[in-house]
C-alpha positions in Angstrom: 5.6 20.6 40.0 3.3 21.5 42.7 4.5 20.6 46.3 3.0 17.5 47.6 2.4 19.5 50.9 0.1 21.9 49.2 -1.8 19.5 46.8 -4.8 19.2 49.5 -4.9 23.0 49.7 -5.6 23.7 46.1 -9.0 25.7 45.7 -12.0 24.1 43.8 -11.2 23.8 40.1 -13.6 26.0 38.3 -13.7 27.3 34.5 -12.0 30.4 35.6 -9.2 28.8 37.3 -8.6 26.0 34.8 -8.2 29.0 32.1 -5.6 30.9 34.5 -3.9 28.6 36.7 -0.4 27.9 35.3 2.9 26.8 37.1 6.6 26.5 35.7 7.9 23.1 34.5 11.4 23.8 33.9 12.6 20.8 32.1 9.2 20.9 29.9 10.0 24.4 28.8 13.2 23.5 28.0 12.0 20.6 25.8 9.7 23.5 24.2 12.5 26.0 23.9 14.8 23.3 22.1 12.0 21.9 19.7 11.1 25.4 18.9 14.8 26.9 18.2 15.4 23.9 16.2 12.6 24.3 13.9 12.6 28.1 13.7 16.3 27.4 12.6 15.2 25.3 9.8 12.8 27.6 8.4 14.8 30.4 8.8 17.7 28.6 7.0 15.5 27.4 4.2 14.2 31.0 3.8 17.8 32.7 3.4 18.0 30.1 0.8 14.9 31.6 -0.8 13.2 28.2 -0.7 9.8 28.6 1.0 8.3 26.5 4.0 4.5 26.4 4.1 3.3 28.4 6.9 0.6 25.9 7.8 3.2 23.3 8.8 4.8 26.1 11.5 1.6 27.0 12.9 0.5 23.5 13.1 4.2 22.5 14.7 4.0 25.6 17.0 0.2 25.8 18.1 -0.6 22.2 18.2 2.5 20.6 18.8 4.6 22.7 21.2 1.3 24.4 22.4 -0.1 21.2 23.6 3.3 20.2 25.5 2.9 23.6 27.3 -0.9 22.8 28.1 -0.5 19.3 29.5 2.7 20.1 31.5 2.4 23.7 32.8 -1.5 24.3 32.7 -4.0 23.6 35.1 -3.8 20.1 34.4 -0.3 20.0 35.6 -1.4 21.7 39.0 -4.3 19.8 39.8 -3.1 16.1 38.5 -2.2 15.7 41.9 -5.5 15.8 43.7 -7.7 14.8 40.9 -7.6 11.8 38.1 -9.0 13.1 35.3 -6.4 16.1 34.8 -3.8 13.4 34.8 -5.7 11.4 32.1 -6.2 14.3 29.8 -2.6 15.3 30.3 -1.2 11.9 29.4 -3.4 11.6 26.1 -2.5 15.2 24.9 1.2 14.3 25.7 0.8 11.0 23.4 -1.8 11.8 21.0 -2.5 15.3 20.3 1.3 17.0 20.6 2.6 14.2 18.7 0.0 15.2 15.8 0.9 18.8 16.0 4.5 18.1 15.8 4.1 15.5 12.8 2.0 18.2 10.5 4.9 20.4 11.1 7.0 17.6 9.0 10.2 18.2 11.3 11.7 15.2 9.4 11.6 16.9 6.3 12.8 20.3 7.5 15.5 18.6 8.8 16.9 16.9 5.7 16.3 20.2 3.4 17.7 22.5 5.9 21.0 20.6 6.9 24.2 20.7 4.9 24.3 17.5 2.5 26.4 15.5 4.6 24.6 16.2 7.8 21.1 15.2 5.8 22.3 11.9 4.6 23.1 11.4 8.2 19.6 12.2 9.4 18.2 9.6 6.2 20.7 6.9 7.5 19.2 7.4 11.0 15.9 7.3 9.9 16.2 4.1 7.8 18.3 2.4 10.3 17.2 -0.9 11.9 16.3 0.0 15.0 14.2 2.8 13.9 12.6 0.7 11.1 11.5 -1.9 13.9 9.9 0.8 16.4 8.2 2.6 13.7 6.7 -0.5 11.8 3.0 -0.1 11.2 1.2 -1.9 14.1 4.4 -2.4 16.2 4.3 1.7 16.7 0.5 0.9 17.3 1.3 -1.6 19.7 3.9 0.5 21.7 1.2 3.2 22.3 -1.4 1.2 23.5 1.3 -1.1 25.7 2.8 2.5 27.0 -0.9 3.5 28.1 -1.9 0.3 29.7 1.9 0.1 31.3 1.2 3.8 32.9 -2.0 3.1 34.6 -1.8 -0.5 35.5 1.3 -1.0 37.0 3.0 1.1 39.9 4.5 3.4 37.1 1.7 6.2 37.5 1.2 6.0 41.1 5.2 5.9 41.6 5.8 8.8 39.2 3.1 10.8 41.3 5.4 10.7 44.5 8.5 11.0 42.4 9.1 14.1 40.8 12.0 12.8 38.3 10.0 9.8 37.4 6.9 11.9 36.4 8.7 14.0 33.8 10.2 10.9 32.5 6.9 9.8 32.1 5.9 12.9 30.2 8.8 12.0 27.8 8.0 8.4 27.4 4.5 9.3 26.5 5.5 11.8 23.8 8.1 9.5 22.3 5.5 6.5 22.1 3.1 8.8 20.4 5.5 10.3 17.9 6.8 6.7 16.9 3.1 6.3 15.2 2.2 9.7 13.7 5.6 11.4 12.7 6.6 8.3 10.1 2.9 8.3 8.5 2.8 12.0 8.0 6.0 13.0 7.1 6.9 13.3 3.4 10.1 11.5 4.1 10.3 7.8 2.9 10.5 6.2 6.5 8.0 3.1 6.0 8.0 0.2 3.6 7.3 0.8 0.0 4.4 -1.2 0.6 2.9 1.1 3.1 1.1 3.3 0.5 -1.6 6.2 1.1 -4.2 4.1 1.1 -2.5 1.5 3.5 -1.5 4.3 5.8 -5.3 5.7 5.7 -6.2 2.0 7.0 -4.0 1.9 9.7 -5.0 5.4 11.0 -8.5 4.0 11.0 -7.2 1.3 12.9 -4.9 3.2 15.1 -8.2 5.4 16.1 -10.0 2.2 17.4 -7.0 1.1 19.0 -6.5 4.3 20.8 -9.9 4.3 22.5 -8.9 1.1 24.3 -7.3 2.5 27.2 -10.0 5.3 27.8 -12.4 2.1 27.6 -10.8 0.2 30.0 -9.9 3.0 32.6 -13.5 4.1 32.6 -14.9 0.7 33.2 -11.8 -0.8 35.4 -13.4 -1.8 39.0 -10.0 -1.0 40.6 -9.0 2.4 41.4 -5.8 3.9 39.7 -3.3 5.0 42.2 -6.2 4.7 44.9 -4.5 4.9 47.5 -2.6 8.3 46.5 -6.2 9.8 45.3 -8.0 8.6 48.4 -5.4 10.2 50.5 -5.2 13.8 48.7 -8.5 14.3 47.3 -9.6 17.6 48.0 -13.2 17.9 50.0 -14.7 19.7 46.7 -13.4 16.7 44.5 -16.3 14.6 43.0 -16.1 10.5 44.3 -12.7 9.2 43.4 -14.4 6.4 41.5 -16.5 9.0 39.6 -13.2 11.0 39.0 -11.6 8.0 37.6 -14.9 7.7 35.3 -14.2 11.0 33.9 -10.8 10.4 33.3 -11.6 7.6 31.2 -14.4 9.2 29.4 -12.4 12.2 28.4 -9.3 10.0 27.4 -12.0 8.4 25.0 -13.2 11.5 23.8 -10.1 13.1 22.9 -8.7 10.0 21.4 -11.8 9.9 19.1 -11.9 13.7 18.1 -8.0 13.4 17.3 -8.5 10.5 14.8 -10.9 12.7 12.5 -8.2 15.5 11.9 -5.4 12.7 11.6 -7.0 10.9 9.0 -8.2 14.2 7.1 -4.3 15.2 6.9 -3.8 11.7 5.9 -6.2 12.0 2.9 -5.2 15.6 2.0 -1.7 14.3 1.5 -2.8 11.4 -0.4 -4.8 13.6 -2.9 -1.8 16.1 -3.1 0.3 12.9 -3.9 -2.2 11.7 -6.7 -2.4 15.2 -8.4 1.4 15.3 -8.7 1.5 12.0 -10.2 -1.1 12.8 -12.5 0.6 16.1 -13.5 4.0 14.2 -14.0 2.3 11.6 -16.3 0.6 14.1 -18.2 3.9 15.7 -18.9 5.3 12.3 -20.0 2.6 11.6 -22.3 2.5 15.0 -23.9 6.6 14.8 -24.4 5.7 10.9 -26.1 2.8 12.0 -28.2 4.3 15.2 -29.5 4.8 15.0 -33.3 8.2 15.1 -34.5 8.4 17.5 -37.5 11.0 16.1 -40.0 12.1 18.5 -42.6 10.8 18.1 -46.0 13.6 17.1 -48.9 14.3 19.8 -51.3 12.7 18.7 -54.9 12.6 21.8 -56.4 9.7 24.0 -56.1 6.4 22.3 -55.1 4.0 21.5 -57.9 0.6 23.7 -58.2 -2.5 22.0 -56.6 -4.8 20.2 -59.1 -7.5 22.6 -60.6 -10.8 21.5 -59.9 -12.4 21.2 -63.2 -16.2 21.9 -64.0 -18.6 19.3 -64.9 -19.0 20.0 -68.4 -15.5 19.2 -69.0 -15.5 15.8 -67.5 -19.0 14.4 -68.4 -19.6 12.8 -71.8 -23.3 13.7 -72.6 -25.4 16.0 -75.1 -25.4 19.0 -72.9 -21.9 18.6 -71.9 -21.0 18.9 -75.3 -22.8 21.6 -76.1 -21.5 23.8 -73.3 -17.8 22.7 -74.3 -18.6 23.9 -77.6 -20.2 27.2 -76.8 -16.9 27.9 -74.7 -14.2 27.1 -77.6 -16.5 29.7 -80.0 -16.2 32.5 -77.3 
């Protein structure tokens, strides 16, 4: 965490400093290491058993999921979030939208079920289908929780207090990440964590609705007349920073833009899963129909040698007319 005594002395945030300014956030780093180690252990365990795990899932989990956590908590966003509002807004949207999407694309729930021993995998499945988890991940409930989390952060003393209190700031990070995962992970996992009626078409509709809902906090922050944590930012704003109200509008616009950009790959990932599920179901149906329609060759009863096929007789042997009779007589003379 950046020392509060030095936040007013930060140099102007340029593109170069945005890419090269980092600081160490120990709790966030420990979380990233723990998640990465557990995921890596699961993948290694499957490979030792000769069971493949898609490399694309590993890349998504590591780059978008864990990478999103690192950028949100240890990059220039985390250094400048105490003097500018817009880095804090981008930071929070990365934690409750981008990082959860990356973690969900890695499908850690299915990995845990496949990698763990049978008893432990059964306990994981029971936990995923428990009453509390069912309620928290129920469609629309999880969407409402994400929206409520964002609005609570910005329109209660939560955010302003977190800027002053280090441990609360870390708790806010975790709160945003958990709220985002409640919606994204159950929708994209191959484990059956949602109600049976929540088919792929229904999930696609929910993702579309969630994209609209996710835009609400950005619009509200951008158009809100009262400054968010205004007293803090008015006191700590450096001389090179934009006007505090303009800074808040920039933050709201960034939240809105990122939320809409994230909705597209989220929907595409779900549509890809839908198409793959349809192909699997079609292949299974084809195999079943082939098995049902395959002719059953019954052994023929043994009645001795098969009779010779009937010979096709010439027309003059069957026709009853003068020409046919003359030809028949000629053949008899031969």
